[in-house]
N, CA, C and O atoms as CSV, one atom per row, in Angstrom:
chain,resi,resn,atom,element,x,y,z
A,1,MET,N,N,19.779,53.400,4.424
A,1,MET,CA,C,20.269,52.192,5.043
A,1,MET,C,C,19.867,51.001,4.175
A,1,MET,O,O,18.703,50.877,3.794
A,2,PRO,N,N,20.829,50.120,3.860
A,2,PRO,CA,C,20.486,48.960,3.045
A,2,PRO,C,C,19.660,47.958,3.840
A,2,PRO,O,O,19.685,47.940,5.071
A,3,LYS,N,N,18.943,47.142,3.122
A,3,LYS,CA,C,18.108,46.136,3.761
A,3,LYS,C,C,18.997,45.023,4.306
A,3,LYS,O,O,19.826,44.472,3.582
A,4,LEU,N,N,18.822,44.697,5.576
A,4,LEU,CA,C,19.625,43.651,6.199
A,4,LEU,C,C,19.105,42.277,5.782
A,4,LEU,O,O,17.895,42.074,5.680
A,5,PRO,N,N,20.015,41.337,5.543
A,5,PRO,CA,C,19.596,39.995,5.131
A,5,PRO,C,C,19.203,39.138,6.323
A,5,PRO,O,O,19.653,39.381,7.443
A,6,ARG,N,N,18.373,38.147,6.087
A,6,ARG,CA,C,18.084,37.138,7.108
A,6,ARG,C,C,19.180,36.088,6.950
A,6,ARG,O,O,19.300,35.467,5.894
A,7,THR,N,N,19.960,35.896,7.976
A,7,THR,CA,C,21.106,35.003,7.901
A,7,THR,C,C,21.222,34.193,9.184
A,7,THR,O,O,20.514,34.455,10.156
A,8,SER,N,N,22.103,33.224,9.185
A,8,SER,CA,C,22.253,32.373,10.360
A,8,SER,C,C,23.217,32.995,11.365
A,8,SER,O,O,23.998,33.885,11.030
A,9,GLY,N,N,23.147,32.515,12.586
A,9,GLY,CA,C,24.039,33.003,13.631
A,9,GLY,C,C,25.490,32.699,13.314
A,9,GLY,O,O,26.368,33.511,13.605
A,10,ALA,N,N,25.760,31.532,12.716
A,10,ALA,CA,C,27.131,31.161,12.377
A,10,ALA,C,C,27.739,32.125,11.358
A,10,ALA,O,O,28.909,32.490,11.474
A,11,LEU,N,N,26.954,32.540,10.361
A,11,LEU,CA,C,27.463,33.491,9.362
A,11,LEU,C,C,27.698,34.868,9.972
A,11,LEU,O,O,28.633,35.569,9.586
A,12,ILE,N,N,26.858,35.255,10.918
A,12,ILE,CA,C,27.047,36.542,11.599
A,12,ILE,C,C,28.346,36.519,12.391
A,12,ILE,O,O,29.112,37.482,12.358
A,13,VAL,N,N,28.598,35.420,13.105
A,13,VAL,CA,C,29.833,35.299,13.884
A,13,VAL,C,C,31.047,35.369,12.968
A,13,VAL,O,O,32.019,36.052,13.292
A,14,LYS,N,N,31.014,34.682,11.832
A,14,LYS,CA,C,32.141,34.704,10.886
A,14,LYS,C,C,32.388,36.121,10.362
A,14,LYS,O,O,33.533,36.560,10.254
A,15,ALA,N,N,31.304,36.830,10.038
A,15,ALA,CA,C,31.451,38.195,9.522
A,15,ALA,C,C,32.034,39.111,10.590
A,15,ALA,O,O,32.893,39.941,10.292
A,16,LEU,N,N,31.574,38.967,11.835
A,16,LEU,CA,C,32.099,39.809,12.909
A,16,LEU,C,C,33.563,39.480,13.198
A,16,LEU,O,O,34.341,40.371,13.538
A,17,GLU,N,N,33.944,38.211,13.068
A,17,GLU,CA,C,35.355,37.849,13.256
A,17,GLU,C,C,36.225,38.466,12.171
A,17,GLU,O,O,37.368,38.837,12.437
A,18,ARG,N,N,35.704,38.584,10.947
A,18,ARG,CA,C,36.439,39.258,9.873
A,18,ARG,C,C,36.620,40.744,10.174
A,18,ARG,O,O,37.565,41.370,9.693
A,19,LEU,N,N,35.707,41.310,10.978
A,19,LEU,CA,C,35.791,42.724,11.349
A,19,LEU,C,C,36.635,42.946,12.603
A,19,LEU,O,O,36.719,44.069,13.100
A,20,GLY,N,N,37.258,41.889,13.117
A,20,GLY,CA,C,38.170,42.044,14.247
A,20,GLY,C,C,37.628,41.607,15.589
A,20,GLY,O,O,38.308,41.767,16.603
A,21,PHE,N,N,36.419,41.058,15.628
A,21,PHE,CA,C,35.865,40.582,16.893
A,21,PHE,C,C,36.453,39.220,17.231
A,21,PHE,O,O,36.801,38.441,16.343
A,22,VAL,N,N,36.560,38.943,18.527
A,22,VAL,CA,C,37.103,37.675,19.007
A,22,VAL,C,C,36.025,36.979,19.820
A,22,VAL,O,O,35.344,37.604,20.633
A,23,LYS,N,N,35.875,35.669,19.592
A,23,LYS,CA,C,34.905,34.881,20.347
A,23,LYS,C,C,35.441,34.684,21.763
A,23,LYS,O,O,36.478,34.050,21.957
A,24,ILE,N,N,34.729,35.231,22.750
A,24,ILE,CA,C,35.156,35.144,24.143
A,24,ILE,C,C,34.671,33.838,24.764
A,24,ILE,O,O,35.450,33.094,25.360
A,25,ARG,N,N,33.385,33.571,24.618
A,25,ARG,CA,C,32.819,32.354,25.193
A,25,ARG,C,C,31.471,32.079,24.558
A,25,ARG,O,O,30.929,32.900,23.819
A,26,GLN,N,N,30.941,30.899,24.865
A,26,GLN,CA,C,29.606,30.533,24.406
A,26,GLN,C,C,28.835,30.012,25.600
A,26,GLN,O,O,29.311,29.144,26.331
A,27,SER,N,N,27.640,30.549,25.792
A,27,SER,CA,C,26.764,30.123,26.870
A,27,SER,C,C,25.479,29.605,26.243
A,27,SER,O,O,24.628,30.385,25.816
A,28,GLY,N,N,25.344,28.296,26.190
A,28,GLY,CA,C,24.167,27.714,25.536
A,28,GLY,C,C,24.202,27.989,24.052
A,28,GLY,O,O,25.167,27.639,23.372
A,29,SER,N,N,23.149,28.616,23.544
A,29,SER,CA,C,23.084,28.903,22.110
A,29,SER,C,C,23.450,30.351,21.797
A,29,SER,O,O,23.081,30.860,20.739
A,30,HIS,N,N,24.168,31.023,22.696
A,30,HIS,CA,C,24.565,32.410,22.474
A,30,HIS,C,C,26.084,32.543,22.548
A,30,HIS,O,O,26.715,32.051,23.484
A,31,VAL,N,N,26.665,33.215,21.547
A,31,VAL,CA,C,28.102,33.441,21.484
A,31,VAL,C,C,28.370,34.889,21.870
A,31,VAL,O,O,27.698,35.800,21.388
A,32,ILE,N,N,29.355,35.099,22.744
A,32,ILE,CA,C,29.743,36.442,23.171
A,32,ILE,C,C,31.031,36.800,22.453
A,32,ILE,O,O,32.031,36.088,22.548
A,33,LEU,N,N,30.992,37.925,21.726
A,33,LEU,CA,C,32.143,38.409,20.968
A,33,LEU,C,C,32.571,39.760,21.518
A,33,LEU,O,O,31.753,40.502,22.061
A,34,ARG,N,N,33.874,40.083,21.376
A,34,ARG,CA,C,34.381,41.353,21.878
A,34,ARG,C,C,35.461,41.885,20.943
A,34,ARG,O,O,36.253,41.131,20.377
A,35,ARG,N,N,35.466,43.214,20.800
A,35,ARG,CA,C,36.528,43.931,20.073
A,35,ARG,C,C,36.807,45.197,20.860
A,35,ARG,O,O,36.029,46.149,20.807
A,36,GLY,N,N,37.904,45.212,21.586
A,36,GLY,CA,C,38.213,46.351,22.447
A,36,GLY,C,C,37.178,46.455,23.552
A,36,GLY,O,O,36.944,45.493,24.283
A,37,ALA,N,N,36.560,47.622,23.675
A,37,ALA,CA,C,35.543,47.834,24.707
A,37,ALA,C,C,34.142,47.461,24.218
A,37,ALA,O,O,33.208,47.394,25.017
A,38,LYS,N,N,33.989,47.219,22.921
A,38,LYS,CA,C,32.687,46.880,22.358
A,38,LYS,C,C,32.482,45.372,22.354
A,38,LYS,O,O,33.395,44.610,22.039
A,39,GLY,N,N,31.291,44.960,22.702
A,39,GLY,CA,C,30.963,43.544,22.691
A,39,GLY,C,C,29.558,43.336,22.173
A,39,GLY,O,O,28.771,44.278,22.090
A,40,CYS,N,N,29.244,42.094,21.823
A,40,CYS,CA,C,27.898,41.775,21.369
A,40,CYS,C,C,27.611,40.300,21.616
A,40,CYS,O,O,28.522,39.488,21.776
A,41,VAL,N,N,26.337,39.979,21.643
A,41,VAL,CA,C,25.871,38.618,21.867
A,41,VAL,C,C,25.106,38.178,20.622
A,41,VAL,O,O,24.174,38.851,20.182
A,42,VAL,N,N,25.516,37.033,20.058
A,42,VAL,CA,C,24.903,36.527,18.826
A,42,VAL,C,C,24.208,35.202,19.125
A,42,VAL,O,O,24.852,34.269,19.603
A,43,PRO,N,N,22.904,35.100,18.852
A,43,PRO,CA,C,22.224,33.814,19.030
A,43,PRO,C,C,22.595,32.880,17.884
A,43,PRO,O,O,22.597,33.289,16.723
A,44,MET,N,N,22.905,31.645,18.203
A,44,MET,CA,C,23.303,30.670,17.190
A,44,MET,C,C,22.073,29.934,16.659
A,44,MET,O,O,21.943,28.720,16.818
A,45,HIS,N,N,21.178,30.686,16.028
A,45,HIS,CA,C,19.970,30.116,15.448
A,45,HIS,C,C,20.189,29.897,13.958
A,45,HIS,O,O,21.090,30.490,13.364
A,46,SER,N,N,19.367,29.050,13.358
A,46,SER,CA,C,19.498,28.806,11.921
A,46,SER,C,C,19.100,30.029,11.109
A,46,SER,O,O,19.604,30.225,10.003
A,47,GLU,N,N,18.205,30.853,11.639
A,47,GLU,CA,C,17.823,32.106,10.982
A,47,GLU,C,C,17.594,33.177,12.046
A,47,GLU,O,O,16.716,33.046,12.898
A,48,VAL,N,N,18.398,34.238,11.982
A,48,VAL,CA,C,18.285,35.351,12.917
A,48,VAL,C,C,17.410,36.420,12.276
A,48,VAL,O,O,17.623,36.794,11.123
A,49,LYS,N,N,16.437,36.905,13.017
A,49,LYS,CA,C,15.527,37.917,12.473
A,49,LYS,C,C,16.269,39.228,12.217
A,49,LYS,O,O,17.304,39.505,12.823
A,50,VAL,N,N,15.717,40.022,11.310
A,50,VAL,CA,C,16.345,41.273,10.882
A,50,VAL,C,C,16.460,42.254,12.046
A,50,VAL,O,O,17.476,42.937,12.173
A,51,GLY,N,N,15.449,42.337,12.887
A,51,GLY,CA,C,15.489,43.238,14.037
A,51,GLY,C,C,16.555,42.839,15.038
A,51,GLY,O,O,17.208,43.697,15.632
A,52,THR,N,N,16.731,41.548,15.226
A,52,THR,CA,C,17.778,41.047,16.118
A,52,THR,C,C,19.151,41.372,15.550
A,52,THR,O,O,20.048,41.776,16.290
A,53,LEU,N,N,19.324,41.199,14.242
A,53,LEU,CA,C,20.594,41.529,13.593
A,53,LEU,C,C,20.889,43.018,13.725
A,53,LEU,O,O,22.035,43.401,13.963
A,54,ALA,N,N,19.880,43.855,13.575
A,54,ALA,CA,C,20.077,45.299,13.739
A,54,ALA,C,C,20.544,45.626,15.160
A,54,ALA,O,O,21.398,46.491,15.352
A,55,GLY,N,N,19.986,44.938,16.144
A,55,GLY,CA,C,20.399,45.141,17.528
A,55,GLY,C,C,21.831,44.690,17.765
A,55,GLY,O,O,22.576,45.342,18.496
A,56,ILE,N,N,22.221,43.578,17.151
A,56,ILE,CA,C,23.599,43.089,17.277
A,56,ILE,C,C,24.565,44.113,16.691
A,56,ILE,O,O,25.603,44.399,17.287
A,57,LEU,N,N,24.233,44.663,15.533
A,57,LEU,CA,C,25.106,45.651,14.900
A,57,LEU,C,C,25.181,46.934,15.728
A,57,LEU,O,O,26.227,47.580,15.777
A,58,ARG,N,N,24.084,47.301,16.372
A,58,ARG,CA,C,24.087,48.468,17.255
A,58,ARG,C,C,25.014,48.222,18.449
A,58,ARG,O,O,25.800,49.095,18.820
A,59,GLN,N,N,24.919,47.027,19.049
A,59,GLN,CA,C,25.792,46.678,20.176
A,59,GLN,C,C,27.259,46.731,19.759
A,59,GLN,O,O,28.111,47.219,20.502
A,60,ALA,N,N,27.539,46.225,18.566
A,60,ALA,CA,C,28.917,46.134,18.087
A,60,ALA,C,C,29.428,47.448,17.511
A,60,ALA,O,O,30.618,47.568,17.218
A,61,ASP,N,N,28.554,48.434,17.342
A,61,ASP,CA,C,28.890,49.736,16.764
A,61,ASP,C,C,29.431,49.571,15.340
A,61,ASP,O,O,30.475,50.119,14.986
A,62,ILE,N,N,28.694,48.802,14.536
A,62,ILE,CA,C,29.046,48.556,13.140
A,62,ILE,C,C,27.894,49.015,12.268
A,62,ILE,O,O,26.729,48.784,12.591
A,63,SER,N,N,28.221,49.663,11.163
A,63,SER,CA,C,27.173,50.101,10.244
A,63,SER,C,C,26.679,48.914,9.432
A,63,SER,O,O,27.434,47.970,9.199
A,64,PRO,N,N,25.418,48.947,8.998
A,64,PRO,CA,C,24.897,47.865,8.154
A,64,PRO,C,C,25.685,47.699,6.855
A,64,PRO,O,O,25.870,46.578,6.383
A,65,GLU,N,N,26.152,48.811,6.275
A,65,GLU,CA,C,26.921,48.739,5.036
A,65,GLU,C,C,28.222,47.970,5.260
A,65,GLU,O,O,28.601,47.127,4.446
A,66,GLU,N,N,28.904,48.268,6.371
A,66,GLU,CA,C,30.160,47.605,6.696
A,66,GLU,C,C,29.935,46.108,6.902
A,66,GLU,O,O,30.744,45.289,6.467
A,67,PHE,N,N,28.834,45.753,7.568
A,67,PHE,CA,C,28.517,44.344,7.823
A,67,PHE,C,C,28.229,43.608,6.521
A,67,PHE,O,O,28.726,42.500,6.316
A,68,ILE,N,N,27.438,44.204,5.644
A,68,ILE,CA,C,27.067,43.560,4.380
A,68,ILE,C,C,28.296,43.373,3.485
A,68,ILE,O,O,28.384,42.389,2.751
A,69,ASP,N,N,29.246,44.317,3.545
A,69,ASP,CA,C,30.462,44.195,2.738
A,69,ASP,C,C,31.270,42.958,3.111
A,69,ASP,O,O,31.816,42.294,2.231
A,70,VAL,N,N,31.357,42.638,4.397
A,70,VAL,CA,C,32.162,41.479,4.820
A,70,VAL,C,C,31.367,40.189,4.822
A,70,VAL,O,O,31.943,39.107,4.933
A,71,LEU,N,N,30.048,40.287,4.700
A,71,LEU,CA,C,29.204,39.090,4.703
A,71,LEU,C,C,29.391,38.362,3.392
A,71,LEU,O,O,28.775,37.319,3.172
């Protein structure tokens, strides 16, 4: 598994949108995205921790390699 980068919430949202996710709504500093039956919640922080990013990718059912390619 490649090492996940520390990145911002805005860049994560952009990468997930490139993978076909649609922004459903935003509640405070969290954006809810959905693609079919899969969904995920992305915190809009200036720097998202690596463990949090791994959890987001698990929720979205996306491999780290696939995410890094579109990032």
